N, C-alpha and C positions, 0 to 999 in steps of 0.2 A: 244612648237609648236604653242601656241597661238599667234595671231597677226603676224604670218610669212606669207609672200607672197611666194607661192610655184610655181616653174617653172619646166617644163620638159626639160631635157637636153639630147641631143643626143651625145653618145660617139663614139669614133672610134671602129671598129670591135674588139671584145674580149678585150676591154680596160675598162670595167665597174669598175673593182676593183681598177685599177690604178686611174681612175677619182675620185672614191669615196675617196681614200686616199689623193689625191691632194686637193680636196675640203674641206675635214675635217680638213686639216692642215691650211686652210685659216680662219682668224678671222672673226666673224660675219656671217658665213654661216653654215647652217645645211644641211647635205646630207642624203638621204635615198635611198637605193638600195633594192627593194623587191627581195627576193631570194626564190628559191624552193630547196627542198632537195630530192635527188634521190640516188639510189644505182646503182653502175656500177661494171662490172666485169673487173678485171685485171688479169695479170699473177699470182699475189700473192693471188687472191681470190676476194671477194666482198669488196667494200669500199663505204662509204657514202660521197657524194660530194654535195656542194651547188653551184647552178648556178643562174644567174640573171633570175627572173621570166619574165621580158620583155627585151630580149637582146637589147642592144644599148640605153636603156632609164634609166635615173637616175633623181631623184627629188631633187631639191635644194631649201631650204627655206632661205629667207633673210628678214631683217627688213629695215634698212636704207641703207645698203651697195648696191652698184650696182651689179646687176646680171651678168653684163658683165665681172666681175673679174674672173668668172669661165673659160673664154676663155683663160686664162693664162696657164691652164693645157694642156699639149700636148695630153692627153687622151680624151679631150673634142673636139668634132667635131663642135657643134653649139648649140644654144638655140632653142628649137622648138618654132616657132613664129606663130603669128596669120596671117591671110591673110593680105597682105600689108607690111609684114616684121617687124611689131612691136612686141617686146618681152613683152607679157602680162602674168601676173600671172594666175594660174589656179584658177577660182573663185569657192568658196564653194556654194553648193546649199542648199536651205531651205527644210528640210524634217521634217514633223510634227512640224513645228514651230521652229526647232533648226537648226543651220548650220551643214551641212555634207560636209566633204572634202574627196576626193579620197585617199589622202595620209594617213589620219587617218584610213580609212577603210582598206587599204592595210596593214598597221601596225597591226591592230587588228586581221585581218585574218591570217597574218603570225605568230603572237604570239599564236593564237588558233590552229595552226598546219594545217591550210587549204591548205598550199602549201608544205606539207611534204608528198612525194610520196614513201617513203621507205616501204617495206613490213612489216606488223605488225604480230608478233607471239602472240598467246594467252598465258598468263602467266601460269606457273605450279602452281597447288594448291595441297597441301598435302591431300591425300584421293581422289583426282580427277583423271581423265584419261589423259594420254599423248600419243602422236603418235611419233614414231621414224621417223626422217626425212632422215637419211642417213645410209649407211652401209648394212650389211646382214640382219638386222631386219627392213629395211625401210618399212613404212606403218603399222607396227605391233603396237597394242595398249596395254598399260598396266596401272596398277594403281600406282599412285605416292605415294612412302613411305616417301621420304624426298625431299624437294623442295628448295634448296638454290638458290640465285639469280646468283651466279657464281660457277664455279667448276663442280662437278659431282653430279647428282641426282640419287637416288635409286628408281627403279621401279620394280613392280611385273608383269611379263609378263603373259598374258593369252593365251589360245589356243594351237597351235601346239608346240610352243617354250615356254612353261610355266617355270617359275622360276624367281628368284631374280637377278637383274643386276644393275650395276652402269654405267651410261652413262653421257657424257658431256652434260650439260644443253643446249648448243647451238645446239645440235642434237635432241632436243625434242621440242614439241609444245603441249601446253594445248589443250584438246579437250572438246568441249561442250557435256555434257552427252546426250543431246537429239539427237545429230547427230551420236551417236555410236549405231550400230545395234548389237543385242545380237547373 
């Protein structure tokens, strides 16, 4: 990424992934499409999907090659230009004496999971508490006896429905002990 001139590219509607593939196939160009991760419901249940973080925008880095080569892609609408119509690279800013670039920042934040909007379940811990998320025992809390990462976990239920049960780990969520009232 060093010494690349980064440009913002406008894609055709819903054509960000096609533009990304086209530009990545071109020699001398590097493309970056910031993406967010979300969960959506379908007839088959929930699925995790990735969408462009900024719909219609793609970043392209180039050294010596002309940025206008990206216009050969049918998925690219245009290069986002400065007033006057000139295609200018996005300039890095100096922050605390070192260069800072928006593309570097977006990549770091995406890698850190800042754009991951999928729900997070607390992990199951052997000896800890777990809440049942679905079924007849929904919202009941029990003590975890075995906590595999996949398959079925064994829990000891407390309260009205006390006893030992095995439940699919996808139907359980770890519970913070401080949030459980006795």
